[in-house]
Structure formats: C-alpha cells, structure tokens
C-alpha positions in Angstrom: 0.0 0.0 -0.1 1.1 3.6 -0.7 -0.4 6.7 0.4 0.2 10.2 -0.9 2.0 11.1 2.5 4.4 8.0 2.1 8.1 8.8 3.0 9.4 8.7 -0.8 7.3 11.2 -2.8 3.7 12.1 -3.4 4.3 10.9 -6.9 4.6 7.3 -5.8 0.8 6.3 -5.4 0.0 8.0 -8.8 3.0 6.0 -10.7 2.1 2.8 -9.1 -1.3 2.8 -10.3 -0.4 4.2 -13.7 2.3 1.6 -14.4 0.2 -1.1 -12.9 -2.9 -0.4 -15.1 -0.9 0.1 -18.3 1.0 -3.0 -17.6 -2.3 -4.9 -17.4 -3.4 -3.5 -20.6 -0.3 -5.1 -22.1 -0.9 -8.2 -20.5 2.2 -8.0 -18.4 2.6 -10.2 -15.1 2.0 -7.1 -12.6 -0.1 -7.2 -9.4 -3.8 -6.4 -9.9 -3.8 -2.5 -9.1 -6.5 -1.5 -6.6 -7.6 1.7 -4.6 -7.9 1.5 -1.0 -9.7 4.0 1.2 -7.9 5.2 4.3 -10.5 6.8 6.4 -10.7 4.1 8.9 -6.9 4.2 9.5 -6.6 8.0 9.9 -4.3 8.9 12.8 -2.4 5.7 12.9 1.4 6.3 13.2 3.0 4.3 10.6 6.4 5.7 11.3 7.6 7.7 14.0 6.2 11.2 13.6 4.3 10.3 10.5 0.4 9.7 10.7 -2.1 7.9 8.1 -4.1 10.8 6.6 -7.7 10.0 5.1 -8.1 9.6 1.4 -7.1 7.1 -1.4 -4.0 5.1 -1.4 -2.4 2.9 -3.9 -2.9 -1.1 -3.1 -2.6 -4.1 -5.2 -4.1 -7.7 -4.9 -2.1 -9.8 -2.4 0.0 -12.5 -3.7 1.2 -14.7 -0.8 3.8 -16.4 0.2 6.2 -14.3 -1.9 9.8 -13.1 -1.6 11.1 -10.0 -3.1 14.1 -10.0 -5.4 16.1 -7.5 -7.9 17.2 -10.4 -10.0 15.3 -12.3 -12.7 16.0 -16.0 -12.0 13.9 -19.4 -12.5 13.5 -18.6 -16.1 12.5 -22.2 -16.8 10.2 -22.3 -13.9 6.4 -22.1 -13.9 5.7 -19.9 -17.1 8.7 -17.4 -16.2 9.9 -17.4 -19.7 6.7 -15.6 -20.7 6.5 -13.3 -17.7 9.9 -12.3 -17.8 9.5 -11.1 -21.4 6.8 -8.8 -20.2 9.1 -7.4 -17.7 11.7 -6.2 -20.3 8.9 -4.8 -22.2 7.2 -2.8 -19.3 10.6 -1.5 -18.0 11.6 -0.1 -21.3 8.3 1.2 -22.3 7.5 3.3 -19.2 10.9 4.2 -18.2 11.7 1.9 -15.6 14.2 2.4 -12.5 15.1 0.3 -9.5 13.6 -3.0 -10.9 12.1 -5.2 -8.3 9.8 -8.3 -8.5 8.1 -10.7 -6.4 8.1 -14.5 -6.8 5.7 -16.9 -5.2 7.4 -19.3 -3.1 4.2 -21.5 -3.2 4.0 -21.9 -6.9 7.3 -22.8 -8.4 8.7 -19.1 -8.3 6.2 -17.5 -10.4 7.2 -13.7 -11.0 5.4 -10.6 -10.8 6.5 -7.0 -11.7 6.7 -5.1 -8.3 7.1 -1.7 -6.9 7.1 0.8 -9.8 7.7 4.0 -8.0 10.8 5.2 -9.6 9.0 4.5 -13.3 8.0 7.2 -15.5 11.5 8.8 -15.6 12.2 9.0 -11.9 10.7 9.2 -8.6 9.6 13.0 -8.8 8.9 12.9 -12.6 7.6 16.0 -14.2 6.3 17.1 -17.5 9.7 18.2 -18.6 11.4 14.9 -17.4 8.7 12.8 -19.5 9.2 15.2 -22.7 13.1 15.1 -22.6 12.9 11.1 -22.0 10.5 10.0 -24.6 13.6 9.2 -26.9 16.0 7.6 -24.0 16.7 3.9 -23.8 15.2 2.3 -20.5 16.1 -1.1 -21.6 16.1 -3.5 -18.3 19.7 -4.5 -17.9 19.3 -8.2 -17.3 19.9 -11.3 -19.5 17.2 -11.9 -21.8 18.4 -15.3 -22.6 15.6 -18.0 -22.7 12.6 -15.6 -22.7 9.6 -16.8 -24.9 9.9 -15.3 -28.6 6.1 -15.9 -29.1 5.5 -13.8 -26.0 7.6 -11.0 -27.1 6.0 -10.7 -30.5 2.6 -10.7 -28.7 3.9 -7.9 -26.6 5.3 -6.0 -29.3 2.1 -6.2 -31.3 0.0 -5.5 -28.3 2.3 -2.3 -27.9 1.6 -1.3 -31.6 -2.2 -2.1 -31.3 -2.8 0.1 -28.3 -4.6 3.2 -28.9 -4.2 6.7 -27.1 -7.6 6.3 -25.9 -6.9 3.1 -24.2 -4.0 4.7 -22.4 -6.2 8.0 -21.4 -9.2 5.7 -20.1 -6.7 4.0 -17.7 -4.8 6.9 -16.7 -8.0 8.9 -16.0 -9.1 6.4 -13.4 -6.9 8.1 -10.7 -8.6 9.7 -7.8 -9.3 13.6 -8.3 -8.0 14.3 -5.0 -4.4 13.0 -5.8 -1.6 15.9 -6.2 -1.4 15.4 -10.2 -2.8 18.0 -12.7 -4.7 16.9 -15.9 -1.8 18.4 -17.7 0.6 16.1 -16.0 -1.6 13.1 -16.7 -1.8 14.2 -20.1 1.9 14.3 -20.3 2.2 10.5 -18.9 -0.3 9.4 -21.8 1.5 11.2 -24.5 4.8 9.8 -23.3 3.7 6.3 -23.2 1.9 6.7 -26.6 5.1 7.9 -28.3 7.0 5.2 -27.0 5.0 2.4 -28.3 6.3 2.0 -31.6 10.1 2.2 -30.8 10.0 -0.1 -27.9 8.1 -2.6 -29.9 10.8 -2.7 -32.5 13.5 -2.6 -29.7 11.9 -5.5 -27.9 11.9 -7.6 -30.8 15.8 -7.7 -31.0 15.8 -9.5 -27.7 15.4 -12.9 -29.4 17.0 -14.5 -32.5 
C-alpha cells in the first residue's frame, strides 16, 4: 500500500497506479491494482512522527507467500519465460528504474513485476522529464536469454495495437484528490503513446 504522504514522494501512488494499469493493458505480469480508502486508519502512526491521512491510497491484490528480488532467476520454472518477457517490455516502455519483482514461493517461483515508484523517468517525474525522456533508452539491464519468442512478439504487437484512448482511459481512473494535474496526466499518456512503436521494435531484438 502506498499513500500520498508516504516517506518517498507524493508521486509514488500515482506512478504505481499508472504503471500497474498500463501493464495490465499490455498483459504483463503485474499485481492487480486497487484503490484503498484509508479513512478508517486515519491517525495511525505508521512511522515515528508520520500518521495515516484520510483519502485514497494505491494498493494491489495480495500474492502470498512471496519474496522480493532484484534479479530475474528461475526462467525455466512455471511460465517465467513468458512472464519475464513482459518485464523487459514494461521496463523499457514506461521508463523503469530500480527494478524489483516478487516471486511466489508456493507456486514454482512465479514472478510478478513489483514496486514501480521509480518508473516514468524517476521518483519525482515532471512533464519536462517525460518530454525530454521520450526518446531515451530504458532497457532492462538483465539477461534476456531464454525468454519466450512468441510472447515477445505478442507484447510487441500489443504495444503497437494500443490506442491513445486506451491509455487515457486507464490514466483517468486516478482519484481526483491526488496531487497531479490533468496536464501532467496528459503528458504521461503522450509519453507512453510516443514510446509504443520504438519500444516494440527494440524488444523484438531481444530474441534471435
């Protein structure tokens, strides 16, 4: 769960919701996003001197039992050849950084993309950082050996097939009370839209 008054940035729940929602549009293995109302927890001290405030927070469907990792292992387990392919695409498309994943210890190490707070060009992204970063390379610095070629092609095609209206519809689902302007959300949609074709072409080079 990430609230607006988390200890990193007010952008974090915004970015988390956007990346998860767009990731699901693509069919990538991200945890299902949810919006959680915190009114019943108002005043709870979650860190010394920091208290829960009323309003909406980012949440996601629980996957248990899991461990967190920063390395993509177990490629031949479960359907990770397919799932890992989605991580390469999502990271490049939405300007990932500080990549992290969860893996299910009860299901043959099935992986999920997790903790997207540093995506969209950085923790405190701006319209300017999105505009200047639209042509940058955000490829995931992990070994792509063994990922599923058919899934890479499916993801590339899915990226190319997305319409701007699809992106706008998902991004518009954020709470109106969150500290982000319509102009900033439009810049995110433009960023994601402009990166679709070049990222699709790039990810096709990941497999022979």
